[in-house]
C-alpha positions as CSV (number, residue, x, y, z in Angstrom):
1,X,152.5,214.0,312.6
2,X,153.0,215.1,309.1
3,X,151.0,212.5,307.2
4,X,149.0,212.7,303.9
5,X,145.6,211.0,303.5
6,X,145.1,208.8,300.2
7,X,143.3,210.6,297.4
8,X,140.7,207.9,297.0
9,X,138.8,209.5,300.1
10,X,137.2,212.0,297.8
11,X,136.1,209.5,295.3
12,X,134.3,207.2,297.7
13,X,132.6,209.9,299.5
14,X,131.6,211.7,296.4
15,X,130.2,208.6,295.0
16,X,128.1,208.0,298.0
17,X,126.9,211.5,298.0
18,X,126.0,211.5,294.3
19,X,123.9,208.2,294.7
20,X,121.6,210.2,296.8
21,X,121.0,212.5,293.5
22,X,119.7,209.3,291.7
23,X,116.8,209.2,294.2
24,X,115.7,212.8,293.4
25,X,113.9,214.4,290.8
26,X,116.4,216.3,288.6
27,X,114.2,219.5,288.5
28,X,113.2,219.6,292.3
29,X,114.4,222.4,294.4
30,X,115.7,219.8,296.8
31,X,118.0,218.3,294.2
32,X,119.7,221.8,293.5
33,X,120.2,222.2,297.3
34,X,121.8,218.7,297.5
35,X,124.0,219.4,294.3
36,X,125.2,222.6,295.9
37,X,126.1,220.8,299.2
38,X,127.8,217.9,297.2
39,X,130.1,220.4,295.3
40,X,131.1,222.2,298.6
41,X,131.9,218.9,300.3
42,X,133.9,217.7,297.3
43,X,135.7,221.0,297.4
44,X,136.5,220.8,301.1
45,X,137.7,217.1,300.9
46,X,139.9,217.9,297.9
47,X,141.8,220.6,299.7
48,X,142.3,218.2,302.7
49,X,142.8,214.9,300.8
50,X,145.9,214.9,298.5
51,X,146.1,212.4,295.6
52,X,147.8,209.1,296.1
53,X,151.5,209.0,295.1
54,X,152.0,207.8,291.5
55,X,154.9,205.5,290.6
56,X,157.9,207.7,290.0
57,X,156.7,210.6,292.0
58,X,159.1,211.9,294.8
59,X,158.7,210.0,298.2
60,X,156.7,211.7,300.6
61,X,158.8,210.8,303.7
62,X,162.6,210.0,304.3
63,X,163.9,206.3,304.0
64,X,166.2,206.5,307.1
65,X,168.6,203.6,306.3
66,X,172.2,203.4,308.2
67,X,174.8,205.6,306.6
68,X,178.2,204.2,306.2
69,X,180.3,207.3,307.3
70,X,183.1,208.7,305.0
71,X,182.4,205.6,302.7
72,X,182.3,203.4,305.9
73,X,185.3,202.0,307.8
74,X,187.8,199.4,306.1
75,X,190.5,197.3,307.9
76,X,190.0,199.4,311.0
77,X,190.6,202.6,309.3
78,X,188.2,205.6,309.0
79,X,187.7,208.6,306.6
80,X,189.5,206.8,303.7
81,X,186.4,208.0,301.3
82,X,187.8,205.3,299.0
83,X,186.6,202.9,296.6
84,X,187.9,200.1,298.6
85,X,185.8,201.4,301.6
86,X,182.7,201.9,299.3
87,X,182.9,198.4,297.8
88,X,183.5,196.6,301.1
89,X,180.6,198.2,302.8
90,X,178.3,197.7,299.9
91,X,179.2,194.0,300.1
92,X,178.3,193.8,303.6
93,X,174.7,195.5,303.1
94,X,175.1,199.2,303.2
95,X,173.1,201.4,300.6
96,X,173.8,205.0,301.9
97,X,177.3,206.3,301.9
98,X,178.4,209.5,303.3
99,X,181.0,211.1,301.3
100,X,183.3,214.1,301.9
101,X,183.9,216.3,298.9
102,X,186.6,219.2,298.7
103,X,187.2,221.6,295.8
104,X,190.6,221.2,293.9
105,X,192.4,224.5,293.0
106,X,190.8,224.3,289.6
107,X,187.3,224.1,291.0
108,X,186.7,220.3,290.6
109,X,185.5,218.0,293.4
110,X,187.4,214.9,294.8
111,X,186.5,212.7,297.9
112,X,188.5,214.0,300.8
113,X,187.7,215.3,304.3
114,X,190.0,218.2,304.3
115,X,193.4,219.5,302.9
116,X,195.2,219.1,306.0
117,X,195.3,215.7,308.3
118,X,192.9,213.7,306.0
119,X,195.3,214.7,302.9
120,X,198.4,213.8,305.1
121,X,196.9,210.3,306.1
122,X,196.0,209.7,302.6
123,X,199.2,210.7,300.7
124,X,202.0,210.7,303.3
125,X,202.8,214.4,303.2
126,X,201.4,217.8,304.2
127,X,200.3,220.1,301.8
128,X,199.5,224.0,302.7
129,X,197.3,224.6,299.7
130,X,194.6,222.9,297.4
131,X,195.9,220.9,294.5
132,X,194.7,220.5,291.0
133,X,192.5,217.6,289.8
134,X,195.4,216.6,287.5
135,X,197.8,216.4,290.4
136,X,195.1,214.6,292.7
137,X,194.7,212.0,289.9
138,X,198.4,211.5,289.9
139,X,198.6,211.0,293.6
140,X,195.3,208.8,293.6
141,X,197.0,206.6,291.0
142,X,200.2,206.3,292.8
143,X,198.5,205.3,296.2
144,X,198.8,201.5,296.6
145,X,196.6,201.6,299.7
146,X,193.3,203.6,299.2
147,X,191.7,205.1,295.9
148,X,190.1,208.3,296.7
149,X,187.2,209.0,294.2
150,X,186.9,211.9,291.8
151,X,183.6,213.0,290.6
152,X,183.7,211.3,287.3
153,X,185.0,208.2,288.5
154,X,182.4,208.1,291.1
155,X,179.8,208.5,288.4
156,X,181.2,205.4,287.0
157,X,181.0,203.4,290.3
158,X,177.4,204.5,290.7
159,X,176.6,203.2,287.3
160,X,178.0,199.8,288.2
161,X,176.3,199.8,291.6
162,X,172.6,200.7,291.1
163,X,171.5,200.3,294.9
164,X,174.2,202.7,296.1
165,X,173.1,206.2,297.3
166,X,175.5,209.1,298.1
167,X,175.1,211.4,301.2
168,X,177.2,214.6,300.6
169,X,179.2,216.4,303.0
170,X,180.7,219.6,301.7
171,X,181.9,222.0,304.1
172,X,182.7,224.8,301.5
173,X,180.5,226.2,298.9
174,X,178.0,223.5,299.4
175,X,175.3,224.9,296.9
176,X,178.0,225.4,294.1
177,X,179.4,221.6,294.8
178,X,175.6,220.2,294.7
179,X,175.1,222.0,291.4
180,X,178.2,220.1,290.1
181,X,177.1,216.8,291.7
182,X,173.6,217.1,290.2
183,X,175.0,217.4,286.6
184,X,177.7,214.7,287.0
185,X,176.3,211.8,289.1
186,X,173.7,209.6,287.5
187,X,170.1,209.6,288.7
188,X,171.4,212.3,291.1
189,X,167.9,213.7,291.9
190,X,167.0,210.2,293.4
191,X,170.4,208.6,294.4
192,X,172.3,211.6,296.0
193,X,171.2,212.8,299.3
194,X,172.6,216.3,300.2
195,X,173.4,217.5,303.5
196,X,172.5,221.2,304.1
197,X,174.2,223.2,307.0
198,X,171.7,226.1,307.3
199,X,167.8,225.9,306.9
200,X,167.9,228.8,304.4
201,X,169.6,226.5,301.9
202,X,166.6,223.8,301.8
203,X,164.6,225.5,299.1
204,X,167.5,226.0,296.9
205,X,168.6,222.5,297.2
206,X,165.2,221.0,296.4
207,X,164.8,223.4,293.2
208,X,168.0,221.4,292.2
209,X,165.6,218.4,292.0
210,X,166.9,216.4,295.0
211,X,164.2,214.2,296.3
212,X,165.8,213.7,299.8
213,X,167.7,216.1,302.0
214,X,169.4,215.8,305.6
215,X,169.7,218.8,307.5
216,X,172.9,218.5,309.7
217,X,172.9,220.3,312.9
218,X,176.7,220.2,313.9
219,X,177.2,223.7,312.8
220,X,173.9,225.1,313.8
221,X,174.2,227.5,316.6
222,X,170.6,227.6,317.8
223,X,168.4,225.4,320.0
224,X,165.6,223.2,319.8
225,X,162.7,225.7,319.3
226,X,164.5,227.3,316.2
227,X,165.0,223.8,314.6
228,X,161.3,222.8,315.0
229,X,160.2,226.4,313.8
230,X,162.3,226.0,310.6
231,X,161.3,222.4,309.6
232,X,157.6,223.9,309.4
233,X,158.8,225.5,306.2
234,X,160.5,222.2,304.6
235,X,158.5,220.4,302.1
236,X,159.1,217.0,300.8
237,X,161.2,214.0,302.2
238,X,164.0,215.0,304.7
239,X,165.8,213.9,307.8
240,X,167.8,215.7,310.5
241,X,171.2,214.6,311.7
242,X,173.0,215.8,314.7
243,X,176.0,215.3,317.0
244,X,175.7,213.2,320.3
245,X,175.6,216.2,322.3
246,X,172.2,217.2,320.7
247,X,171.1,213.6,320.4
248,X,171.0,213.4,324.1
249,X,168.4,216.2,324.5
250,X,164.7,216.1,324.1
251,X,165.1,217.1,320.3
252,X,164.9,213.6,318.8
253,X,161.7,212.7,320.4
254,X,160.1,216.1,319.5
255,X,161.2,215.5,315.8
256,X,159.7,212.1,316.0
257,X,156.3,213.6,317.1
258,X,156.6,215.7,313.9
259,X,157.3,212.5,311.9
260,X,160.7,213.5,311.2
261,X,163.4,210.9,311.1
262,X,166.7,211.7,312.9
263,X,170.3,210.5,312.7
264,X,173.2,210.8,315.3
265,X,176.9,210.6,313.9
266,X,179.2,209.0,314.3
267,X,178.5,205.9,316.5
268,X,180.5,202.7,316.5
269,X,179.3,201.0,319.7
270,X,176.1,198.9,319.5
271,X,175.4,199.7,323.1
272,X,175.6,203.4,322.2
273,X,173.4,202.8,319.1
274,X,170.7,201.0,321.1
275,X,170.7,203.7,323.8
276,X,170.0,206.6,321.3
277,X,167.5,204.8,319.3
278,X,165.6,203.1,322.2
279,X,166.1,205.8,324.9
280,X,166.4,209.2,323.0
281,X,164.2,208.4,320.0
282,X,166.9,208.6,317.3
283,X,165.9,206.8,314.2
284,X,169.3,205.7,312.9
285,X,172.9,206.3,313.0
286,X,176.1,207.3,310.8
287,X,178.7,204.7,311.5
288,X,182.1,203.5,310.6
289,X,182.0,199.9,311.7
290,X,178.6,198.7,312.9
291,X,176.7,196.5,310.4
292,X,173.8,198.0,308.6
293,X,171.2,195.8,310.4
294,X,172.7,195.8,313.9
């Protein structure tokens, strides 16, 4: 288990050892032997016992709340990445919202799963190329059903809904997108949870200041041993999410034994959710339609 002991252990033991000195003559050889031993003990314990986390410090472990997939389902629809979905699922109790982001032709970000099927479902026609942010804003304004978010508008929505956290899904140039997101969204280091696709990107994303990270395995080609080896290099709060095929293996329980929270995506059956959690050791799920507390 990756656990960190509380910092007061050094102080308490140190005080007990120091109390012994009070019963010794300051000039005795025995006093100096004990003083040397005392300093050695404190040095050893200081290495092993980290300080207590202070208010405002980054979390030591990942808070694995249920995640509303693509903003969460609404009126039987999925992948809307819309404010209607965000508002509805926030109202029923969700706090974590996964959103898909794509780059526009002028290198801005909008909430959309892809420029093919997802774009066609949202706007009623197919495009064979990326559109500009201005064109997307025009289409979004004209859409009477769902309102996809742009990065600026999402920042406003987050300011109005202080409990909401965004889990990012960016399939193209993830690091560049996360850099834009870190600059635009309010309190992004705390309220944005980036997904990464390769373990090599973990340090770069941490250096951007994000407190919690999710490593998603659906693109990762290697097996359980490689996953377990890579997480030994991760520092800070993180979780791992995986498709159902991996969730049915021994990996979730192996990660649980390391103290690492896990997710499986995307689960809309309560029976399946219970099975993954109780049988396979998954911590929580991404879902379109299950309630956050189910």
